[in-house]
C-alpha positions as a Markdown table, in Angstrom:
| # | Residue | x | y | z |
|---|---|---|---|---|
| 1 | Met | 28.8 | -10.0 | -4.0 |
| 2 | Ser | 29.8 | -7.1 | -1.8 |
| 3 | Glu | 29.8 | -7.6 | 2.0 |
| 4 | Thr | 27.4 | -4.6 | 2.3 |
| 5 | Gln | 24.7 | -6.2 | 0.1 |
| 6 | His | 21.6 | -7.5 | 2.0 |
| 7 | Arg | 20.6 | -11.0 | 1.2 |
| 8 | Ile | 16.9 | -10.9 | 0.3 |
| 9 | Val | 14.4 | -13.7 | -0.3 |
| 10 | Val | 11.0 | -13.0 | -2.0 |
| 11 | Val | 8.1 | -15.2 | -0.7 |
| 12 | Gly | 5.4 | -15.4 | -3.4 |
| 13 | Ala | 6.1 | -15.8 | -7.1 |
| 14 | Gly | 2.8 | -14.4 | -8.4 |
| 15 | Ala | 2.4 | -11.2 | -10.5 |
| 16 | Phe | 3.5 | -8.8 | -7.8 |
| 17 | Gly | 6.1 | -11.1 | -6.3 |
| 18 | Arg | 7.8 | -11.1 | -9.7 |
| 19 | Asn | 7.9 | -7.3 | -9.7 |
| 20 | His | 9.7 | -7.5 | -6.3 |
| 21 | Leu | 12.1 | -10.1 | -7.7 |
| 22 | Arg | 13.0 | -7.7 | -10.5 |
| 23 | Val | 13.6 | -4.8 | -8.2 |
| 24 | Val | 15.8 | -6.9 | -5.8 |
| 25 | Lys | 17.7 | -8.3 | -8.7 |
| 26 | Glu | 18.4 | -4.9 | -10.1 |
| 27 | Ser | 19.4 | -3.3 | -6.8 |
| 28 | Pro | 23.2 | -2.8 | -6.3 |
| 29 | Arg | 22.6 | -2.8 | -2.6 |
| 30 | Ala | 20.9 | -6.3 | -2.4 |
| 31 | Ala | 21.6 | -9.9 | -3.4 |
| 32 | Leu | 18.6 | -12.0 | -4.4 |
| 33 | Ala | 19.1 | -15.1 | -2.3 |
| 34 | Gly | 16.1 | -17.0 | -3.4 |
| 35 | Val | 12.3 | -17.3 | -4.1 |
| 36 | Phe | 9.8 | -19.4 | -2.3 |
| 37 | Asp | 6.2 | -20.2 | -3.3 |
| 38 | Ala | 3.7 | -22.8 | -2.1 |
| 39 | Asp | 3.4 | -23.7 | -5.8 |
| 40 | Ala | 6.8 | -25.3 | -6.5 |
| 41 | Gly | 6.4 | -24.8 | -10.3 |
| 42 | Lys | 6.0 | -21.1 | -9.9 |
| 43 | Ala | 9.0 | -20.9 | -7.7 |
| 44 | Cys | 11.2 | -22.8 | -10.1 |
| 45 | Ala | 10.1 | -20.7 | -13.1 |
| 46 | Ala | 10.7 | -17.5 | -11.2 |
| 47 | Ala | 14.1 | -18.8 | -9.9 |
| 48 | Gln | 15.2 | -19.6 | -13.5 |
| 49 | Glu | 14.1 | -16.2 | -14.8 |
| 50 | Phe | 15.8 | -14.2 | -12.1 |
| 51 | Gly | 18.8 | -16.4 | -11.5 |
| 52 | Cys | 18.3 | -17.4 | -7.9 |
| 53 | Ala | 17.5 | -20.5 | -5.8 |
| 54 | Ala | 14.0 | -22.0 | -5.7 |
| 55 | Leu | 13.4 | -22.6 | -2.0 |
| 56 | Thr | 11.2 | -25.4 | -0.7 |
| 57 | Ser | 10.3 | -24.2 | 2.8 |
| 58 | Leu | 10.1 | -21.1 | 5.0 |
| 59 | Glu | 12.9 | -22.6 | 7.1 |
| 60 | Glu | 15.2 | -22.2 | 4.1 |
| 61 | Val | 14.2 | -18.5 | 3.9 |
| 62 | His | 15.5 | -17.6 | 7.3 |
| 63 | Ser | 18.5 | -19.8 | 6.9 |
| 64 | Leu | 19.5 | -18.0 | 3.7 |
| 65 | Ala | 18.5 | -14.4 | 4.2 |
| 66 | Ser | 18.3 | -11.7 | 6.9 |
| 67 | Ala | 15.3 | -10.0 | 5.2 |
| 68 | Ala | 12.3 | -11.1 | 3.2 |
| 69 | Ile | 9.6 | -9.6 | 1.0 |
| 70 | Val | 6.2 | -11.3 | 1.5 |
| 71 | Ala | 4.0 | -11.1 | -1.6 |
| 72 | Val | 1.6 | -13.9 | -0.9 |
| 73 | Pro | -2.2 | -13.6 | -0.9 |
| 74 | Thr | -3.3 | -11.3 | 2.0 |
| 75 | Thr | -5.0 | -14.2 | 3.8 |
| 76 | Ala | -1.6 | -15.8 | 4.2 |
| 77 | His | 0.4 | -12.8 | 5.4 |
| 78 | Val | 0.2 | -13.6 | 9.1 |
| 79 | Val | 1.1 | -17.3 | 8.7 |
| 80 | Val | 4.1 | -16.5 | 6.5 |
| 81 | Ala | 5.4 | -13.3 | 8.0 |
| 82 | Cys | 5.0 | -14.1 | 11.7 |
| 83 | Pro | 7.3 | -17.1 | 11.7 |
| 84 | Leu | 9.9 | -15.2 | 9.7 |
| 85 | Leu | 9.8 | -12.3 | 12.1 |
| 86 | Ala | 10.1 | -14.7 | 15.0 |
| 87 | Ala | 13.1 | -16.3 | 13.4 |
| 88 | Gly | 14.9 | -13.0 | 13.2 |
| 89 | Val | 14.1 | -12.0 | 9.6 |
| 90 | Asp | 13.2 | -8.4 | 8.8 |
| 91 | Val | 10.0 | -8.3 | 6.6 |
| 92 | Leu | 8.5 | -6.0 | 3.9 |
| 93 | Val | 4.9 | -7.3 | 3.6 |
| 94 | Glu | 2.6 | -6.4 | 0.8 |
| 95 | Lys | -0.5 | -4.3 | 1.4 |
| 96 | Pro | -2.9 | -4.6 | 3.0 |
| 97 | Ile | -0.9 | -5.7 | 6.0 |
| 98 | Ala | -3.3 | -8.5 | 6.8 |
| 99 | Ile | -6.9 | -9.7 | 6.3 |
| 100 | Ser | -8.1 | -8.8 | 9.8 |
| 101 | Ala | -7.2 | -6.4 | 12.7 |
| 102 | Ser | -6.2 | -9.3 | 14.9 |
| 103 | Asp | -3.8 | -10.6 | 12.2 |
| 104 | Ala | -2.3 | -7.1 | 11.8 |
| 105 | Gln | -1.8 | -6.8 | 15.6 |
| 106 | Ala | -0.1 | -10.2 | 15.6 |
| 107 | Leu | 2.4 | -9.0 | 13.0 |
| 108 | Val | 3.0 | -5.7 | 14.8 |
| 109 | Glu | 3.5 | -7.5 | 18.2 |
| 110 | Thr | 5.7 | -10.2 | 16.7 |
| 111 | Ala | 8.0 | -7.6 | 15.1 |
| 112 | Ala | 8.2 | -5.7 | 18.3 |
| 113 | Arg | 8.9 | -8.7 | 20.4 |
| 114 | His | 11.8 | -9.8 | 18.2 |
| 115 | Ala | 13.1 | -6.3 | 17.4 |
| 116 | Arg | 12.5 | -6.8 | 13.7 |
| 117 | Ile | 11.8 | -4.3 | 11.0 |
| 118 | Leu | 8.2 | -4.6 | 9.7 |
| 119 | Gln | 7.4 | -2.4 | 6.7 |
| 120 | Cys | 4.2 | -2.6 | 4.7 |
| 121 | Gly | 4.0 | -2.1 | 0.9 |
| 122 | His | 2.0 | 1.1 | 0.6 |
| 123 | Leu | 4.2 | 2.1 | -2.3 |
| 124 | Glu | 2.3 | 5.3 | -3.2 |
| 125 | Arg | 3.9 | 6.9 | -0.2 |
| 126 | Phe | 7.1 | 6.7 | -2.2 |
| 127 | Asn | 5.5 | 8.2 | -5.3 |
| 128 | Pro | 7.6 | 11.4 | -5.8 |
| 129 | Ala | 4.5 | 13.4 | -6.5 |
| 130 | Val | 3.0 | 12.4 | -3.2 |
| 131 | Gln | 6.2 | 13.3 | -1.4 |
| 132 | Ala | 6.3 | 16.7 | -3.1 |
| 133 | Ala | 2.7 | 17.4 | -1.9 |
| 134 | Leu | 3.5 | 16.3 | 1.6 |
| 135 | Arg | 6.1 | 19.0 | 1.7 |
| 136 | Val | 3.5 | 21.8 | 1.0 |
| 137 | Ile | 0.5 | 20.5 | 3.0 |
| 138 | Thr | -0.8 | 22.9 | 5.6 |
| 139 | Ile | -4.5 | 22.5 | 6.7 |
| 140 | Pro | -6.2 | 20.3 | 4.1 |
| 141 | Leu | -10.0 | 20.9 | 4.1 |
| 142 | Phe | -11.3 | 18.9 | 1.1 |
| 143 | Phe | -10.0 | 15.9 | -0.8 |
| 144 | Glu | -11.2 | 14.4 | -4.1 |
| 145 | Val | -9.6 | 11.0 | -4.9 |
| 146 | His | -10.2 | 8.7 | -7.9 |
| 147 | Arg | -8.4 | 5.4 | -8.4 |
| 148 | Leu | -9.8 | 3.4 | -11.3 |
| 149 | Ser | -8.3 | 0.3 | -12.8 |
| 150 | Leu | -9.0 | -2.3 | -15.5 |
| 151 | Phe | -10.2 | -5.7 | -14.2 |
| 152 | Thr | -7.6 | -8.4 | -13.6 |
| 153 | Pro | -7.9 | -11.7 | -11.7 |
| 154 | Arg | -5.2 | -10.4 | -9.2 |
| 155 | Ser | -6.0 | -9.8 | -5.5 |
| 156 | Leu | -9.6 | -11.0 | -5.7 |
| 157 | Asp | -9.2 | -12.4 | -2.2 |
| 158 | Val | -9.9 | -8.9 | -0.9 |
| 159 | Ser | -12.2 | -6.1 | -1.9 |
| 160 | Val | -11.4 | -3.0 | -4.0 |
| 161 | Val | -11.2 | -1.1 | -0.8 |
| 162 | Ala | -8.4 | -3.3 | 0.6 |
| 163 | Asp | -6.8 | -3.8 | -2.8 |
| 164 | Leu | -6.8 | -0.3 | -4.3 |
| 165 | Met | -8.4 | 2.4 | -2.1 |
| 166 | Ile | -6.2 | 1.5 | 0.8 |
| 167 | His | -3.3 | 3.3 | -0.9 |
| 168 | Asp | -5.3 | 6.5 | -0.7 |
| 169 | Leu | -6.5 | 5.8 | 2.8 |
| 170 | Asp | -2.9 | 5.5 | 4.0 |
| 171 | Ile | -2.0 | 8.8 | 2.2 |
| 172 | Leu | -5.1 | 10.6 | 3.6 |
| 173 | Leu | -4.2 | 9.5 | 7.2 |
| 174 | Ala | -0.7 | 10.8 | 6.6 |
| 175 | Met | -1.9 | 14.1 | 5.3 |
| 176 | Thr | -4.6 | 14.8 | 7.8 |
| 177 | Arg | -2.7 | 13.3 | 10.7 |
| 178 | Glu | -6.0 | 12.2 | 12.3 |
| 179 | Leu | -8.7 | 9.5 | 12.0 |
| 180 | Pro | -12.1 | 10.4 | 10.5 |
| 181 | Asn | -15.1 | 10.7 | 12.9 |
| 182 | Glu | -17.7 | 9.8 | 10.3 |
| 183 | Val | -17.7 | 7.3 | 7.4 |
| 184 | Arg | -20.3 | 7.0 | 4.7 |
| 185 | Ala | -19.9 | 4.4 | 1.9 |
| 186 | Ala | -21.6 | 2.4 | -0.8 |
| 187 | Gly | -20.3 | -0.3 | -3.0 |
| 188 | Ile | -21.2 | -3.2 | -5.2 |
| 189 | Ser | -19.8 | -6.5 | -6.5 |
| 190 | Ile | -19.7 | -6.9 | -10.2 |
| 191 | Leu | -17.1 | -9.4 | -11.5 |
| 192 | Ser | -16.0 | -11.0 | -8.2 |
| 193 | Asn | -17.7 | -12.0 | -4.9 |
| 194 | Lys | -16.0 | -9.0 | -3.2 |
| 195 | Val | -16.8 | -5.3 | -3.5 |
| 196 | Asp | -15.4 | -4.2 | -6.9 |
| 197 | Ile | -16.4 | -0.5 | -6.9 |
| 198 | Ala | -16.8 | 1.8 | -3.9 |
| 199 | Ser | -17.7 | 5.4 | -3.2 |
| 200 | Val | -16.7 | 6.8 | 0.2 |
| 201 | Arg | -17.1 | 10.1 | 2.1 |
| 202 | Leu | -15.0 | 10.7 | 5.2 |
| 203 | Ser | -15.4 | 13.5 | 7.6 |
| 204 | Phe | -12.6 | 14.5 | 10.0 |
| 205 | Pro | -12.8 | 16.2 | 13.4 |
| 206 | Asn | -11.4 | 19.5 | 12.1 |
| 207 | Gly | -14.0 | 19.8 | 9.4 |
| 208 | Cys | -12.0 | 18.3 | 6.6 |
| 209 | Val | -14.0 | 16.1 | 4.1 |
| 210 | Ala | -12.7 | 13.5 | 1.7 |
| 211 | Asn | -14.6 | 11.9 | -1.2 |
| 212 | Leu | -13.0 | 8.7 | -2.6 |
| 213 | Thr | -13.9 | 6.5 | -5.6 |
| 214 | Ala | -12.2 | 3.2 | -6.3 |
| 215 | Ser | -13.0 | 0.7 | -9.1 |
| 216 | Arg | -11.3 | -2.3 | -10.5 |
| 217 | Val | -13.9 | -2.7 | -13.3 |
| 218 | Ser | -13.2 | 0.6 | -15.1 |
| 219 | Thr | -12.6 | 1.0 | -18.9 |
| 220 | Glu | -9.7 | 3.4 | -18.1 |
| 221 | Lys | -6.9 | 3.8 | -15.6 |
| 222 | Val | -7.1 | 6.8 | -13.4 |
| 223 | Arg | -5.0 | 7.6 | -10.3 |
| 224 | Lys | -5.5 | 11.1 | -9.0 |
| 225 | Leu | -5.7 | 12.9 | -5.7 |
| 226 | Arg | -6.7 | 16.6 | -5.3 |
| 227 | Phe | -6.9 | 18.6 | -2.1 |
| 228 | Phe | -7.8 | 22.1 | -1.1 |
| 229 | Gln | -6.3 | 24.1 | 1.7 |
| 230 | Pro | -6.4 | 27.8 | 2.7 |
| 231 | Gly | -5.1 | 29.7 | -0.4 |
| 232 | Gln | -4.1 | 26.6 | -2.4 |
| 233 | Tyr | -5.4 | 23.9 | -4.6 |
| 234 | Val | -3.0 | 20.9 | -5.0 |
| 235 | Ser | -3.4 | 18.2 | -7.6 |
| 236 | Ile | -1.5 | 14.9 | -7.8 |
| 237 | Asp | -1.3 | 12.6 | -10.7 |
| 238 | Tyr | 0.1 | 9.3 | -9.4 |
| 239 | Ala | 0.8 | 7.9 | -12.9 |
| 240 | Arg | 2.4 | 10.9 | -14.3 |
| 241 | Gln | 4.2 | 11.6 | -11.0 |
| 242 | Asp | 3.5 | 15.3 | -11.1 |
| 243 | Cys | 2.2 | 17.8 | -8.5 |
| 244 | Thr | 0.5 | 21.0 | -9.5 |
| 245 | Ile | -0.2 | 23.8 | -7.0 |
| 246 | Ile | -2.6 | 26.7 | -7.8 |
| 247 | Gly | -2.5 | 29.5 | -5.2 |
| 248 | Val | -3.7 | 33.0 | -4.5 |
| 249 | Asp | -1.4 | 35.6 | -3.1 |
| 250 | Ala | -2.2 | 38.6 | -0.8 |
| 251 | Glu | -3.2 | 40.7 | -3.8 |
| 252 | Arg | -5.6 | 37.9 | -5.1 |
| 253 | Gln | -3.3 | 37.1 | -7.9 |
| 254 | Val | -3.5 | 33.5 | -9.1 |
| 255 | Ser | -0.1 | 31.6 | -9.1 |
| 256 | Phe | 0.6 | 28.3 | -10.9 |
| 257 | Glu | 3.5 | 26.1 | -9.7 |
| 258 | Gln | 4.8 | 22.6 | -10.4 |
| 259 | Pro | 7.4 | 21.8 | -7.7 |
| 260 | Pro | 10.4 | 19.9 | -9.0 |
| 261 | Val | 9.8 | 16.1 | -8.8 |
| 262 | Glu | 12.6 | 13.6 | -9.2 |
| 263 | Lys | 10.7 | 10.9 | -11.0 |
| 264 | Gly | 11.3 | 7.2 | -10.2 |
| 265 | Glu | 9.6 | 3.9 | -9.8 |
| 266 | Pro | 7.8 | 3.9 | -6.4 |
| 267 | Leu | 8.5 | 0.1 | -5.9 |
| 268 | Lys | 12.3 | 0.7 | -6.2 |
| 269 | Arg | 12.1 | 3.7 | -3.9 |
| 270 | Gln | 10.1 | 1.7 | -1.4 |
| 271 | Phe | 12.7 | -1.1 | -1.5 |
| 272 | Asp | 15.6 | 1.4 | -1.1 |
| 273 | His | 13.8 | 2.8 | 2.0 |
| 274 | Phe | 13.5 | -0.8 | 3.3 |
| 275 | Leu | 17.2 | -1.2 | 2.9 |
| 276 | Asp | 17.9 | 2.1 | 4.6 |
| 277 | Cys | 15.8 | 0.8 | 7.6 |
| 278 | Leu | 17.7 | -2.5 | 7.7 |
| 279 | Glu | 21.0 | -0.6 | 7.9 |
| 280 | Thr | 20.0 | 2.1 | 10.4 |
| 281 | Arg | 17.4 | 0.0 | 12.4 |
| 282 | Thr | 14.9 | 2.8 | 12.2 |
| 283 | Thr | 11.2 | 2.7 | 11.9 |
| 284 | Pro | 9.9 | 2.5 | 8.3 |
| 285 | Leu | 7.8 | 5.3 | 6.8 |
| 286 | Val | 4.9 | 2.9 | 6.6 |
| 287 | Asp | 5.4 | 0.6 | 9.6 |
| 288 | Gly | 3.0 | -2.0 | 11.0 |
| 289 | Val | 1.1 | 0.6 | 13.1 |
| 290 | Ala | 0.5 | 2.9 | 10.2 |
| 291 | Ala | -0.6 | 0.0 | 8.0 |
| 292 | Ser | -2.9 | -1.2 | 10.7 |
| 293 | Arg | -4.6 | 2.2 | 10.9 |
| 294 | Ala | -5.3 | 2.1 | 7.1 |
| 295 | Leu | -6.6 | -1.4 | 7.4 |
| 296 | Ala | -8.9 | -0.5 | 10.3 |
| 297 | Leu | -10.3 | 2.4 | 8.2 |
| 298 | Ala | -10.8 | 0.0 | 5.3 |
| 299 | His | -12.8 | -2.3 | 7.5 |
| 300 | Asp | -15.0 | 0.6 | 8.8 |
| 301 | Ile | -15.7 | 1.5 | 5.2 |
| 302 | Leu | -16.6 | -2.1 | 4.3 |
| 303 | Ala | -19.0 | -2.2 | 7.3 |
| 304 | Lys | -20.7 | 0.9 | 6.0 |
| 305 | Ile | -21.0 | -0.6 | 2.5 |
| 306 | Glu | -22.6 | -3.7 | 4.0 |
| 307 | Glu | -25.1 | -1.4 | 6.0 |
| 308 | His | -25.9 | 0.4 | 2.7 |
| 309 | Ala | -26.4 | -2.9 | 0.9 |
| 310 | Glu | -28.8 | -4.1 | 3.5 |
| 311 | Leu | -30.8 | -0.8 | 3.3 |
| 312 | Val | -31.1 | -1.1 | -0.5 |
| 313 | Ala | -32.2 | -4.8 | -0.1 |
| 314 | Arg | -34.9 | -3.8 | 2.3 |
| 315 | His | -36.3 | -1.2 | 0.0 |
| 316 | Leu | -36.2 | -3.6 | -3.0 |
| 317 | Arg | -38.1 | -6.2 | -0.9 |
| 318 | Ala | -40.7 | -3.6 | 0.1 |
């Protein structure tokens, strides 16, 4: 092991934790120091598969590594990540950053108090198609976003808004660089006790409007974002990792362009960025503050969904 390698522990050996274990194991810049899970059996199985130690406590995590990836259920983010940050461990925590605004604030404040790196796993920011679109964005005026997924038992502790749509909320906030001043939303529960499908309309102070649809009970997988700005229409396909720009020049001639995109796995690119931040001690692209803004907007949307559900219920009773 090179002296320049960062010793990383993954906390959480579920489906997404295993993805992180793979990425850390494959990185030439990191050494996988261990895996911890409240379920010792899961930890041992993952440790055997990825050739690392199965840890038995959080105390072992900060004794073995200087950085950790927290991929436990969202409800446990604050109770796992805060002690690690307080013990001097830099943390990459999965999205959403926390279950509540107060938990998110606790994470941000703990990281600041102990001068630790806190990055949140909004990995679509590291999708090369998104990064290509961010380079050409000017004054976006209208967004159309669809994120549809097949049903899985993963992440049912949070709604589809906090599970899937929050990726797009984070990107919208990065592209518009402001918070919406109006939120309209409707959603229903189908296969879980949380909202499984949601339709949202956001209005921004400059007149920009965004329509978003997210579903985890779809028969197909769709991950697309399109936006319109003066003289241009830009389309992003997250899965294909391509960005298409259709424009009109001064002579009203239509142009078609696909900017060069260096394709790569967003999870690996996100981890490389985390390692860069560890080395330079710089603020991550998606730090705790940015992740907290996306979470707050998700909560505003869920509140509007609840209002809409109560309105429908009143009409049904009548």
